[in-house]
N, C-alpha and C positions, 0 to 999 in steps of 0.2 A: 432851626427851620431848614426845610429841605431848599436845596439850591436848583438852578437850571440846568445843571450838569446831568447827563443821563447815563444810565448803566453803560449804553454803548459808547459814549465819549470815554469813560474809564476803562473798557476794555480794550478800546482802541489805543489809547495811551500806553496799554500794557500789552501790545503785540508781541506775541512770540515769548510773553513771561513764562516762568516756571512756578514751582511751588514756593518758592522763596519770595514771591511777591504777593502770596496769600493775604498776609495781614495787611499790607498797605492797600491793597484792593478791597478789603472788607472796610477798612476804615473810610476809605474813599466812597464807597457806595453807601454807607451808612450816613456820612456826612451830606450826600446828594439827596437820599431818598429819607432820612430820618431814622431809618432801621433796616434790617437785613430781612427782606420778604422772602417767600419760599421761592418765587420766581427768580430773584437775584442770587440766591444760593444755587439754584440750578443753573443760572447762566454763568456763573462763576466758575462752577465746577466743570461745566463742558468748556468753557474758554482755557482753563489750566489742565484740562484733561484728567481730573481728580474724581474719585467718587464724592457723591453729595455727603456722605457719612463723613468724610474727611473734613470737608468744609465746615459741616456743624460741629464736628469734635474739636475743632481750633476756635471755632466762634464761641462756643459754648465754655470753653476753658478760660476766655478772658472775659472779666465781668463789664467790660466797656461796650460789648455788642449787645443790642437789643434785637428782639424778633418781632415785635409790634410797635406800631406808631406811638410816641409818647402823646399824654392828655395835652390839653391847651395849659393845664397848670402842672408842672412837674415838681413832684414833692420829693425831698431827699431826707432822709431820716438818719442821722448821725447815731452809729453805733460804737463809736470809739470808748476808750476806758472811762474817760470822766462822764460821757452821756451814759453810758451803760450803769456806772455806778449811781447816777442822779434818776435813774427810771426811764431810759429810752425804749426799752423793751416794751413796757406798759403803753408808752405814746404810740409805737409802732402798731400795737395790738387794737389800741383805741381807733388809729387811722384806718386800718384794714377793715375792721367792723364798721364804721362810718360809711367808708366807701365801698364796702362789700367786694374788695379785691384783696389779693395776696401780694407781697412785695415782688417788684417785676412786671407788674400787671398794670394795665390801663383800664379804667372803669367803662362800663357798657356805653355811657353817653360820650365817651371821649373827652370828658372834661379833666380828669385828673390821671395821673401816673404816679406810681408809689416805687420808690427806689431806696433801698438801704446802702449806705455809703460806710466805709471804714472809719473815717474821720473827716470831719468838715473843718477842722483847725480853729474852732470857737469854743474851746474847752471852758473858759470861764462864763459861758452862757448856758451850759449843760442843764438838762438836755434841749438840744436845738435841732431845729427843722428848717430847712431851707425850701421855700416855694418859689419857682420863677426868680431866683437870685435874692429874693428877701428872705432874712434871716428871723426867725421867730425864737424867742429866748426863754429859757426856764419853762418850757412847755409842760404843763399838767394834763393829763388825760380829760379832766373835765373841761378844758379849754379847748380841746380839739374841734368840737362841733362849731364854735364861734369863729375859729380859725378858716374852716372851710365855708361856712356861712359867707364870710368876708370875700372870698375868692368867687362863691358863686354869685353874689350880688354884683359884683364886678362884670361878670358875663352878662348878668340879666340887664344891667344899665347899658351896655354896648349894643 
């Protein structure tokens, strides 16, 4: 969740910083804002006196950075070896189809975001997905709609 810290606070804390502060600044801005907006990237570039293309180049190199807000429900799909062997690619495809989004994106209603991760560390549960910190084990493609409906009903109840 975004914090009360602002981009101004972060840039002030890094007054006089050079390019060696780029990654910590990107991390702090993402922590504060939830993602790296175009405005944030432009302000970081101006603060560090670097081209915005350089900022985007670094931020896109590391998969920890996001360029759009996460959904209320953040889905991580494990693509580690055990999950791959057990069919996580098909689960990812089913999630993408059901949500009508590609990995790394957020649904139009802001309800779900979808992320591919290298390994969740729950190999014995393969294929596994994590939604908001809740693990779903041995996920089958035909079970994807019911899993998503559970989270939709949670939203509708509140």
